[in-house]
Structure formats: C-alpha cells, structure tokens
N, C-alpha and C positions, 0 to 999 in steps of 0.2 A: 233570370234564373241561372243562366250559364255563368254570368259575372259573379254571382254570389258563390257558386261552386268553386270557381277559380280562387276567389279570396279565401275561402275556407281551406282549400288545398294548400296554398302557399303559407297560410298561417300555421297549419299543422306541421309543415316541414320546418318552419322556423322554431317552433316549440321543441321539436325533437332534435334539432341540430345541436351538435356539440363538437368542439375541437379543442384538443389539448396542445398547447404550444409551449416552447421553452426558448427564450431569447436571452443570451445566446445559447445555442445548442451545443457549443463547444467551449470548454474552459481550457485556455492555453497557458503554457508556461507557469504551471502551479509548482512552486518550489517546495520540495520536501526535504527538510534538513534533518540531519541525524538526531534522533531522540527528541525531536520537537513535534508536538501534536499538530497535525494539519487536517482541517475539515472543509475542503472546498464544497460549495453549495450551488445546486441548480434550483431555479425557480420555475415551477410549472404554473400555467394559467389556463383556465377554462374560458375560452372566448365565445362559447356557445350558450344555449338557453336551457340545457338540461345537465344534470350531474354526471360526472364521469367517475367510475370506480376503478382503482388500480388493482389489477388481479395479480400481477407478478412483476418483479424487477430482477433482471439477470445481468451479471457483470462478467466481462471476458477474462478477468483475472481474480484469483482469490485474495490478492493483496489489498483489494478495495472492497469495503462493505458499504451498502447504501441503505439509508433509513428515511422513509417519507415521514413528514410531520403529520400527515393524515392520508388515509387510503381513498377518501372521497373528496374530489375537487368540485366544489359547487360552482354554478354559473357565475362568471365575472370575478371569481375568487382565485387566489393563488395558494399553492402549497410548496414546501421546500423538499428537495432531495438532498440530504446531508451525507456526504461521502467521508468515511473514515479510512485513513490510510493505515493498513495493518502492518505491512512489511515491504519496504522498498530498499533492497540491499544492493542494487546495482550502482556502481560508482559513476557519478556524473553522467548518468544515462537518461535518455529521453524515452519515456514509456507512454504509449497511447492506449487507453482502454475504452471499450465501447460499453455503454449502459443502455439496455433495452427495457423500456417501460411498456408493459402490456396492460390494456384496459378492456372494459366490457362494452365499449361503444364502437359502432361500426365505422364511424368517421375518424376515429383515433385509436384504431386497434393496437398499433405499435408506434412508439416514438423512440428514435435512437439518438443518444447523446454521446459525446466524445469528451474524455478527460485526459488531458496531456500533463503528465507528471515529469518533472526534472529532479532527479534525486541527487543530493549533494551530501555524501557521507564525509565525516571528519577524517576517516582513514580507510585504507584498503588493506584487509588482512587476508592472507592466503597461506594455507587453507584455514577454514573456520572449524574444522574437525580433524583430529588425528586419531588413527585407529591401528591397533595391533591385535593379533589373535592370541588368545590365551595359550601359553606353552611354546610360542614361537620365539625366534631369535629377537634380541633387543636391537632392532634396526634403527639407525639414526634417521630422523625426518626433519625437514627444514620448515621453519615458520618465518614468514616475511610480513613486515608492518611498514606501510608507506603512508605518511601523513599528507593530507590533501590541502592543507591550509598553512600559510606562512606563519600564522599566529598560533598554530597548534604545537604542543610539545608533550612528550610522554613524561608524566609525573612519576609513575611507578608501574612495574610489572611484577605481579605476584605469581611465582611458580610453585606448584605442589612439591612436597618433599619426596614423593615417590617417583619423581622423574629428574633426570639430569638435564639441565638447560645451559647451553653455552652460546655466547654471542660470537658470530663468525667474524665480523669486522667492526671496528669502532665507528666507521663512517656511515654504516647502514644498520637499520634495525632488522637484522637477519639472525636467526637463532637455530641451533641444532637441539632437537628435543629427542630424548631417548629414555625409555623406562628403565628403572633399576632392575626390575624383574617382571616377567610376564606370566608368572605362575598362578596369580590370582586375578579375578575379575576386578576391574577398577573403572570408575568414572570420576575423573578429576577435572578441574578447570584451571586455565591460566587467565588471570584477571589483569586487563590492561587499563590503566587510568590515564586519561588524556585531558589536558587543560587547553582551552581555546576561548579567547574573548571573555574571560571571567566565567566560563562555564566548564563544568566537569562532565566528562563522558566516560562511561565504563563499557569496555568490550570484553566479551567472554569467548575463550577458545576451549572447545570440549576435547578431552583426552579420554579415549576408551581402550580398555583391554577386556575383550570378551570372546 
C-alpha cells in the first residue's frame, strides 16, 4: 500500500512539473546597422509536463520591443520571442538589455534573458536638434557630421530657406546654422543624404524656433 502511494505521489509531481528554458539565454554581438531592420529571436522551450502561460514580458530599455509567437508554451513545445529594435542611436556602442519573462508556473516564475546589441551607425551627427526661443537673438550654432565608414559619402545636404547655413572648413563637415529671424515659430528640417555600399541613408536634423 505504501509503495502504491509513493508511485502515485511521484507520478503527480511529474504531471504538474514544468520548466521554461531558453538556450542560449544570452544573444551576443547582435549587430544593429543604421536603418536596417534587425529582429533577434529567443527560443523558449517547455521541458516539463504541463503548459506554461506567459503573464508578462518586461524589457530594461524602450528601444527594444519583444513579441512572443504565443502566450502558452505547451509541454515539449517551443515558442519564439521576437525582438524588434526600435531605436539604437549610440555610435559604435555596446548595449546590453535584460528581458524578464514572467509566467504562471511556480517552477518557472521568472526567466531572465540578455540581449547584447552593437550599434553601427553610418554617421555621427551632433546635435540632432537645434533650438532658438521666439524673439531671441539669432545666435549661431554649430552642426557636426562625422562619417563612420570609409565607403560613406555625403551626396547632398538640403538646408531650409529660413536659415543661413555656412560650412566652417572644407576638410570637415562642420556648419554654422543661424535663423534669419526668430519672430515666428518654426519647425524646419535639415536633410542629409548619405551613400554607402550602394545604399542610401537619410538623416534628419530638427530646427525649432518656439
């Protein structure tokens, strides 16, 4: 009788047992190139004997969105976590984000994944926004453009007519930007068109008077 009870007890544990695993739990050296869509993917597997429901997915940074292919991971089955990179603006920078998956099962309440991104932008622009107050003096401000690839070249820079734009030196892409007037509110853009490896990239600099 005691033996039958033990068999029933361990069988019950096996039926309710569930564990969510992800191998590998870290995606390293994911290259994020400028204006190129990248969707690194984690694969989750339920190695237990009962379903696991994903209650929540939290990410340490808003530049990454995570979408599961399904919220329920059945026993012995796999589901994917697809990561969409929304905005990685840091130049040649390594960014490590944590992704926490919360479930309804006591054995796999939380699983933490790591996503390592290496951003490679075609150019570094500083600043990305220039601002003047309405009615203030027309102060000159500097714009700098640094290309990060030997194959990259600036095809065209389109300046708005309401601003005066002067190149500082011929050897560098540095410009002086100054509004013709600050008496009215303005939101204009400088458009920079860059060519590299048979691809065209467009960069926008925002100019505000408000």
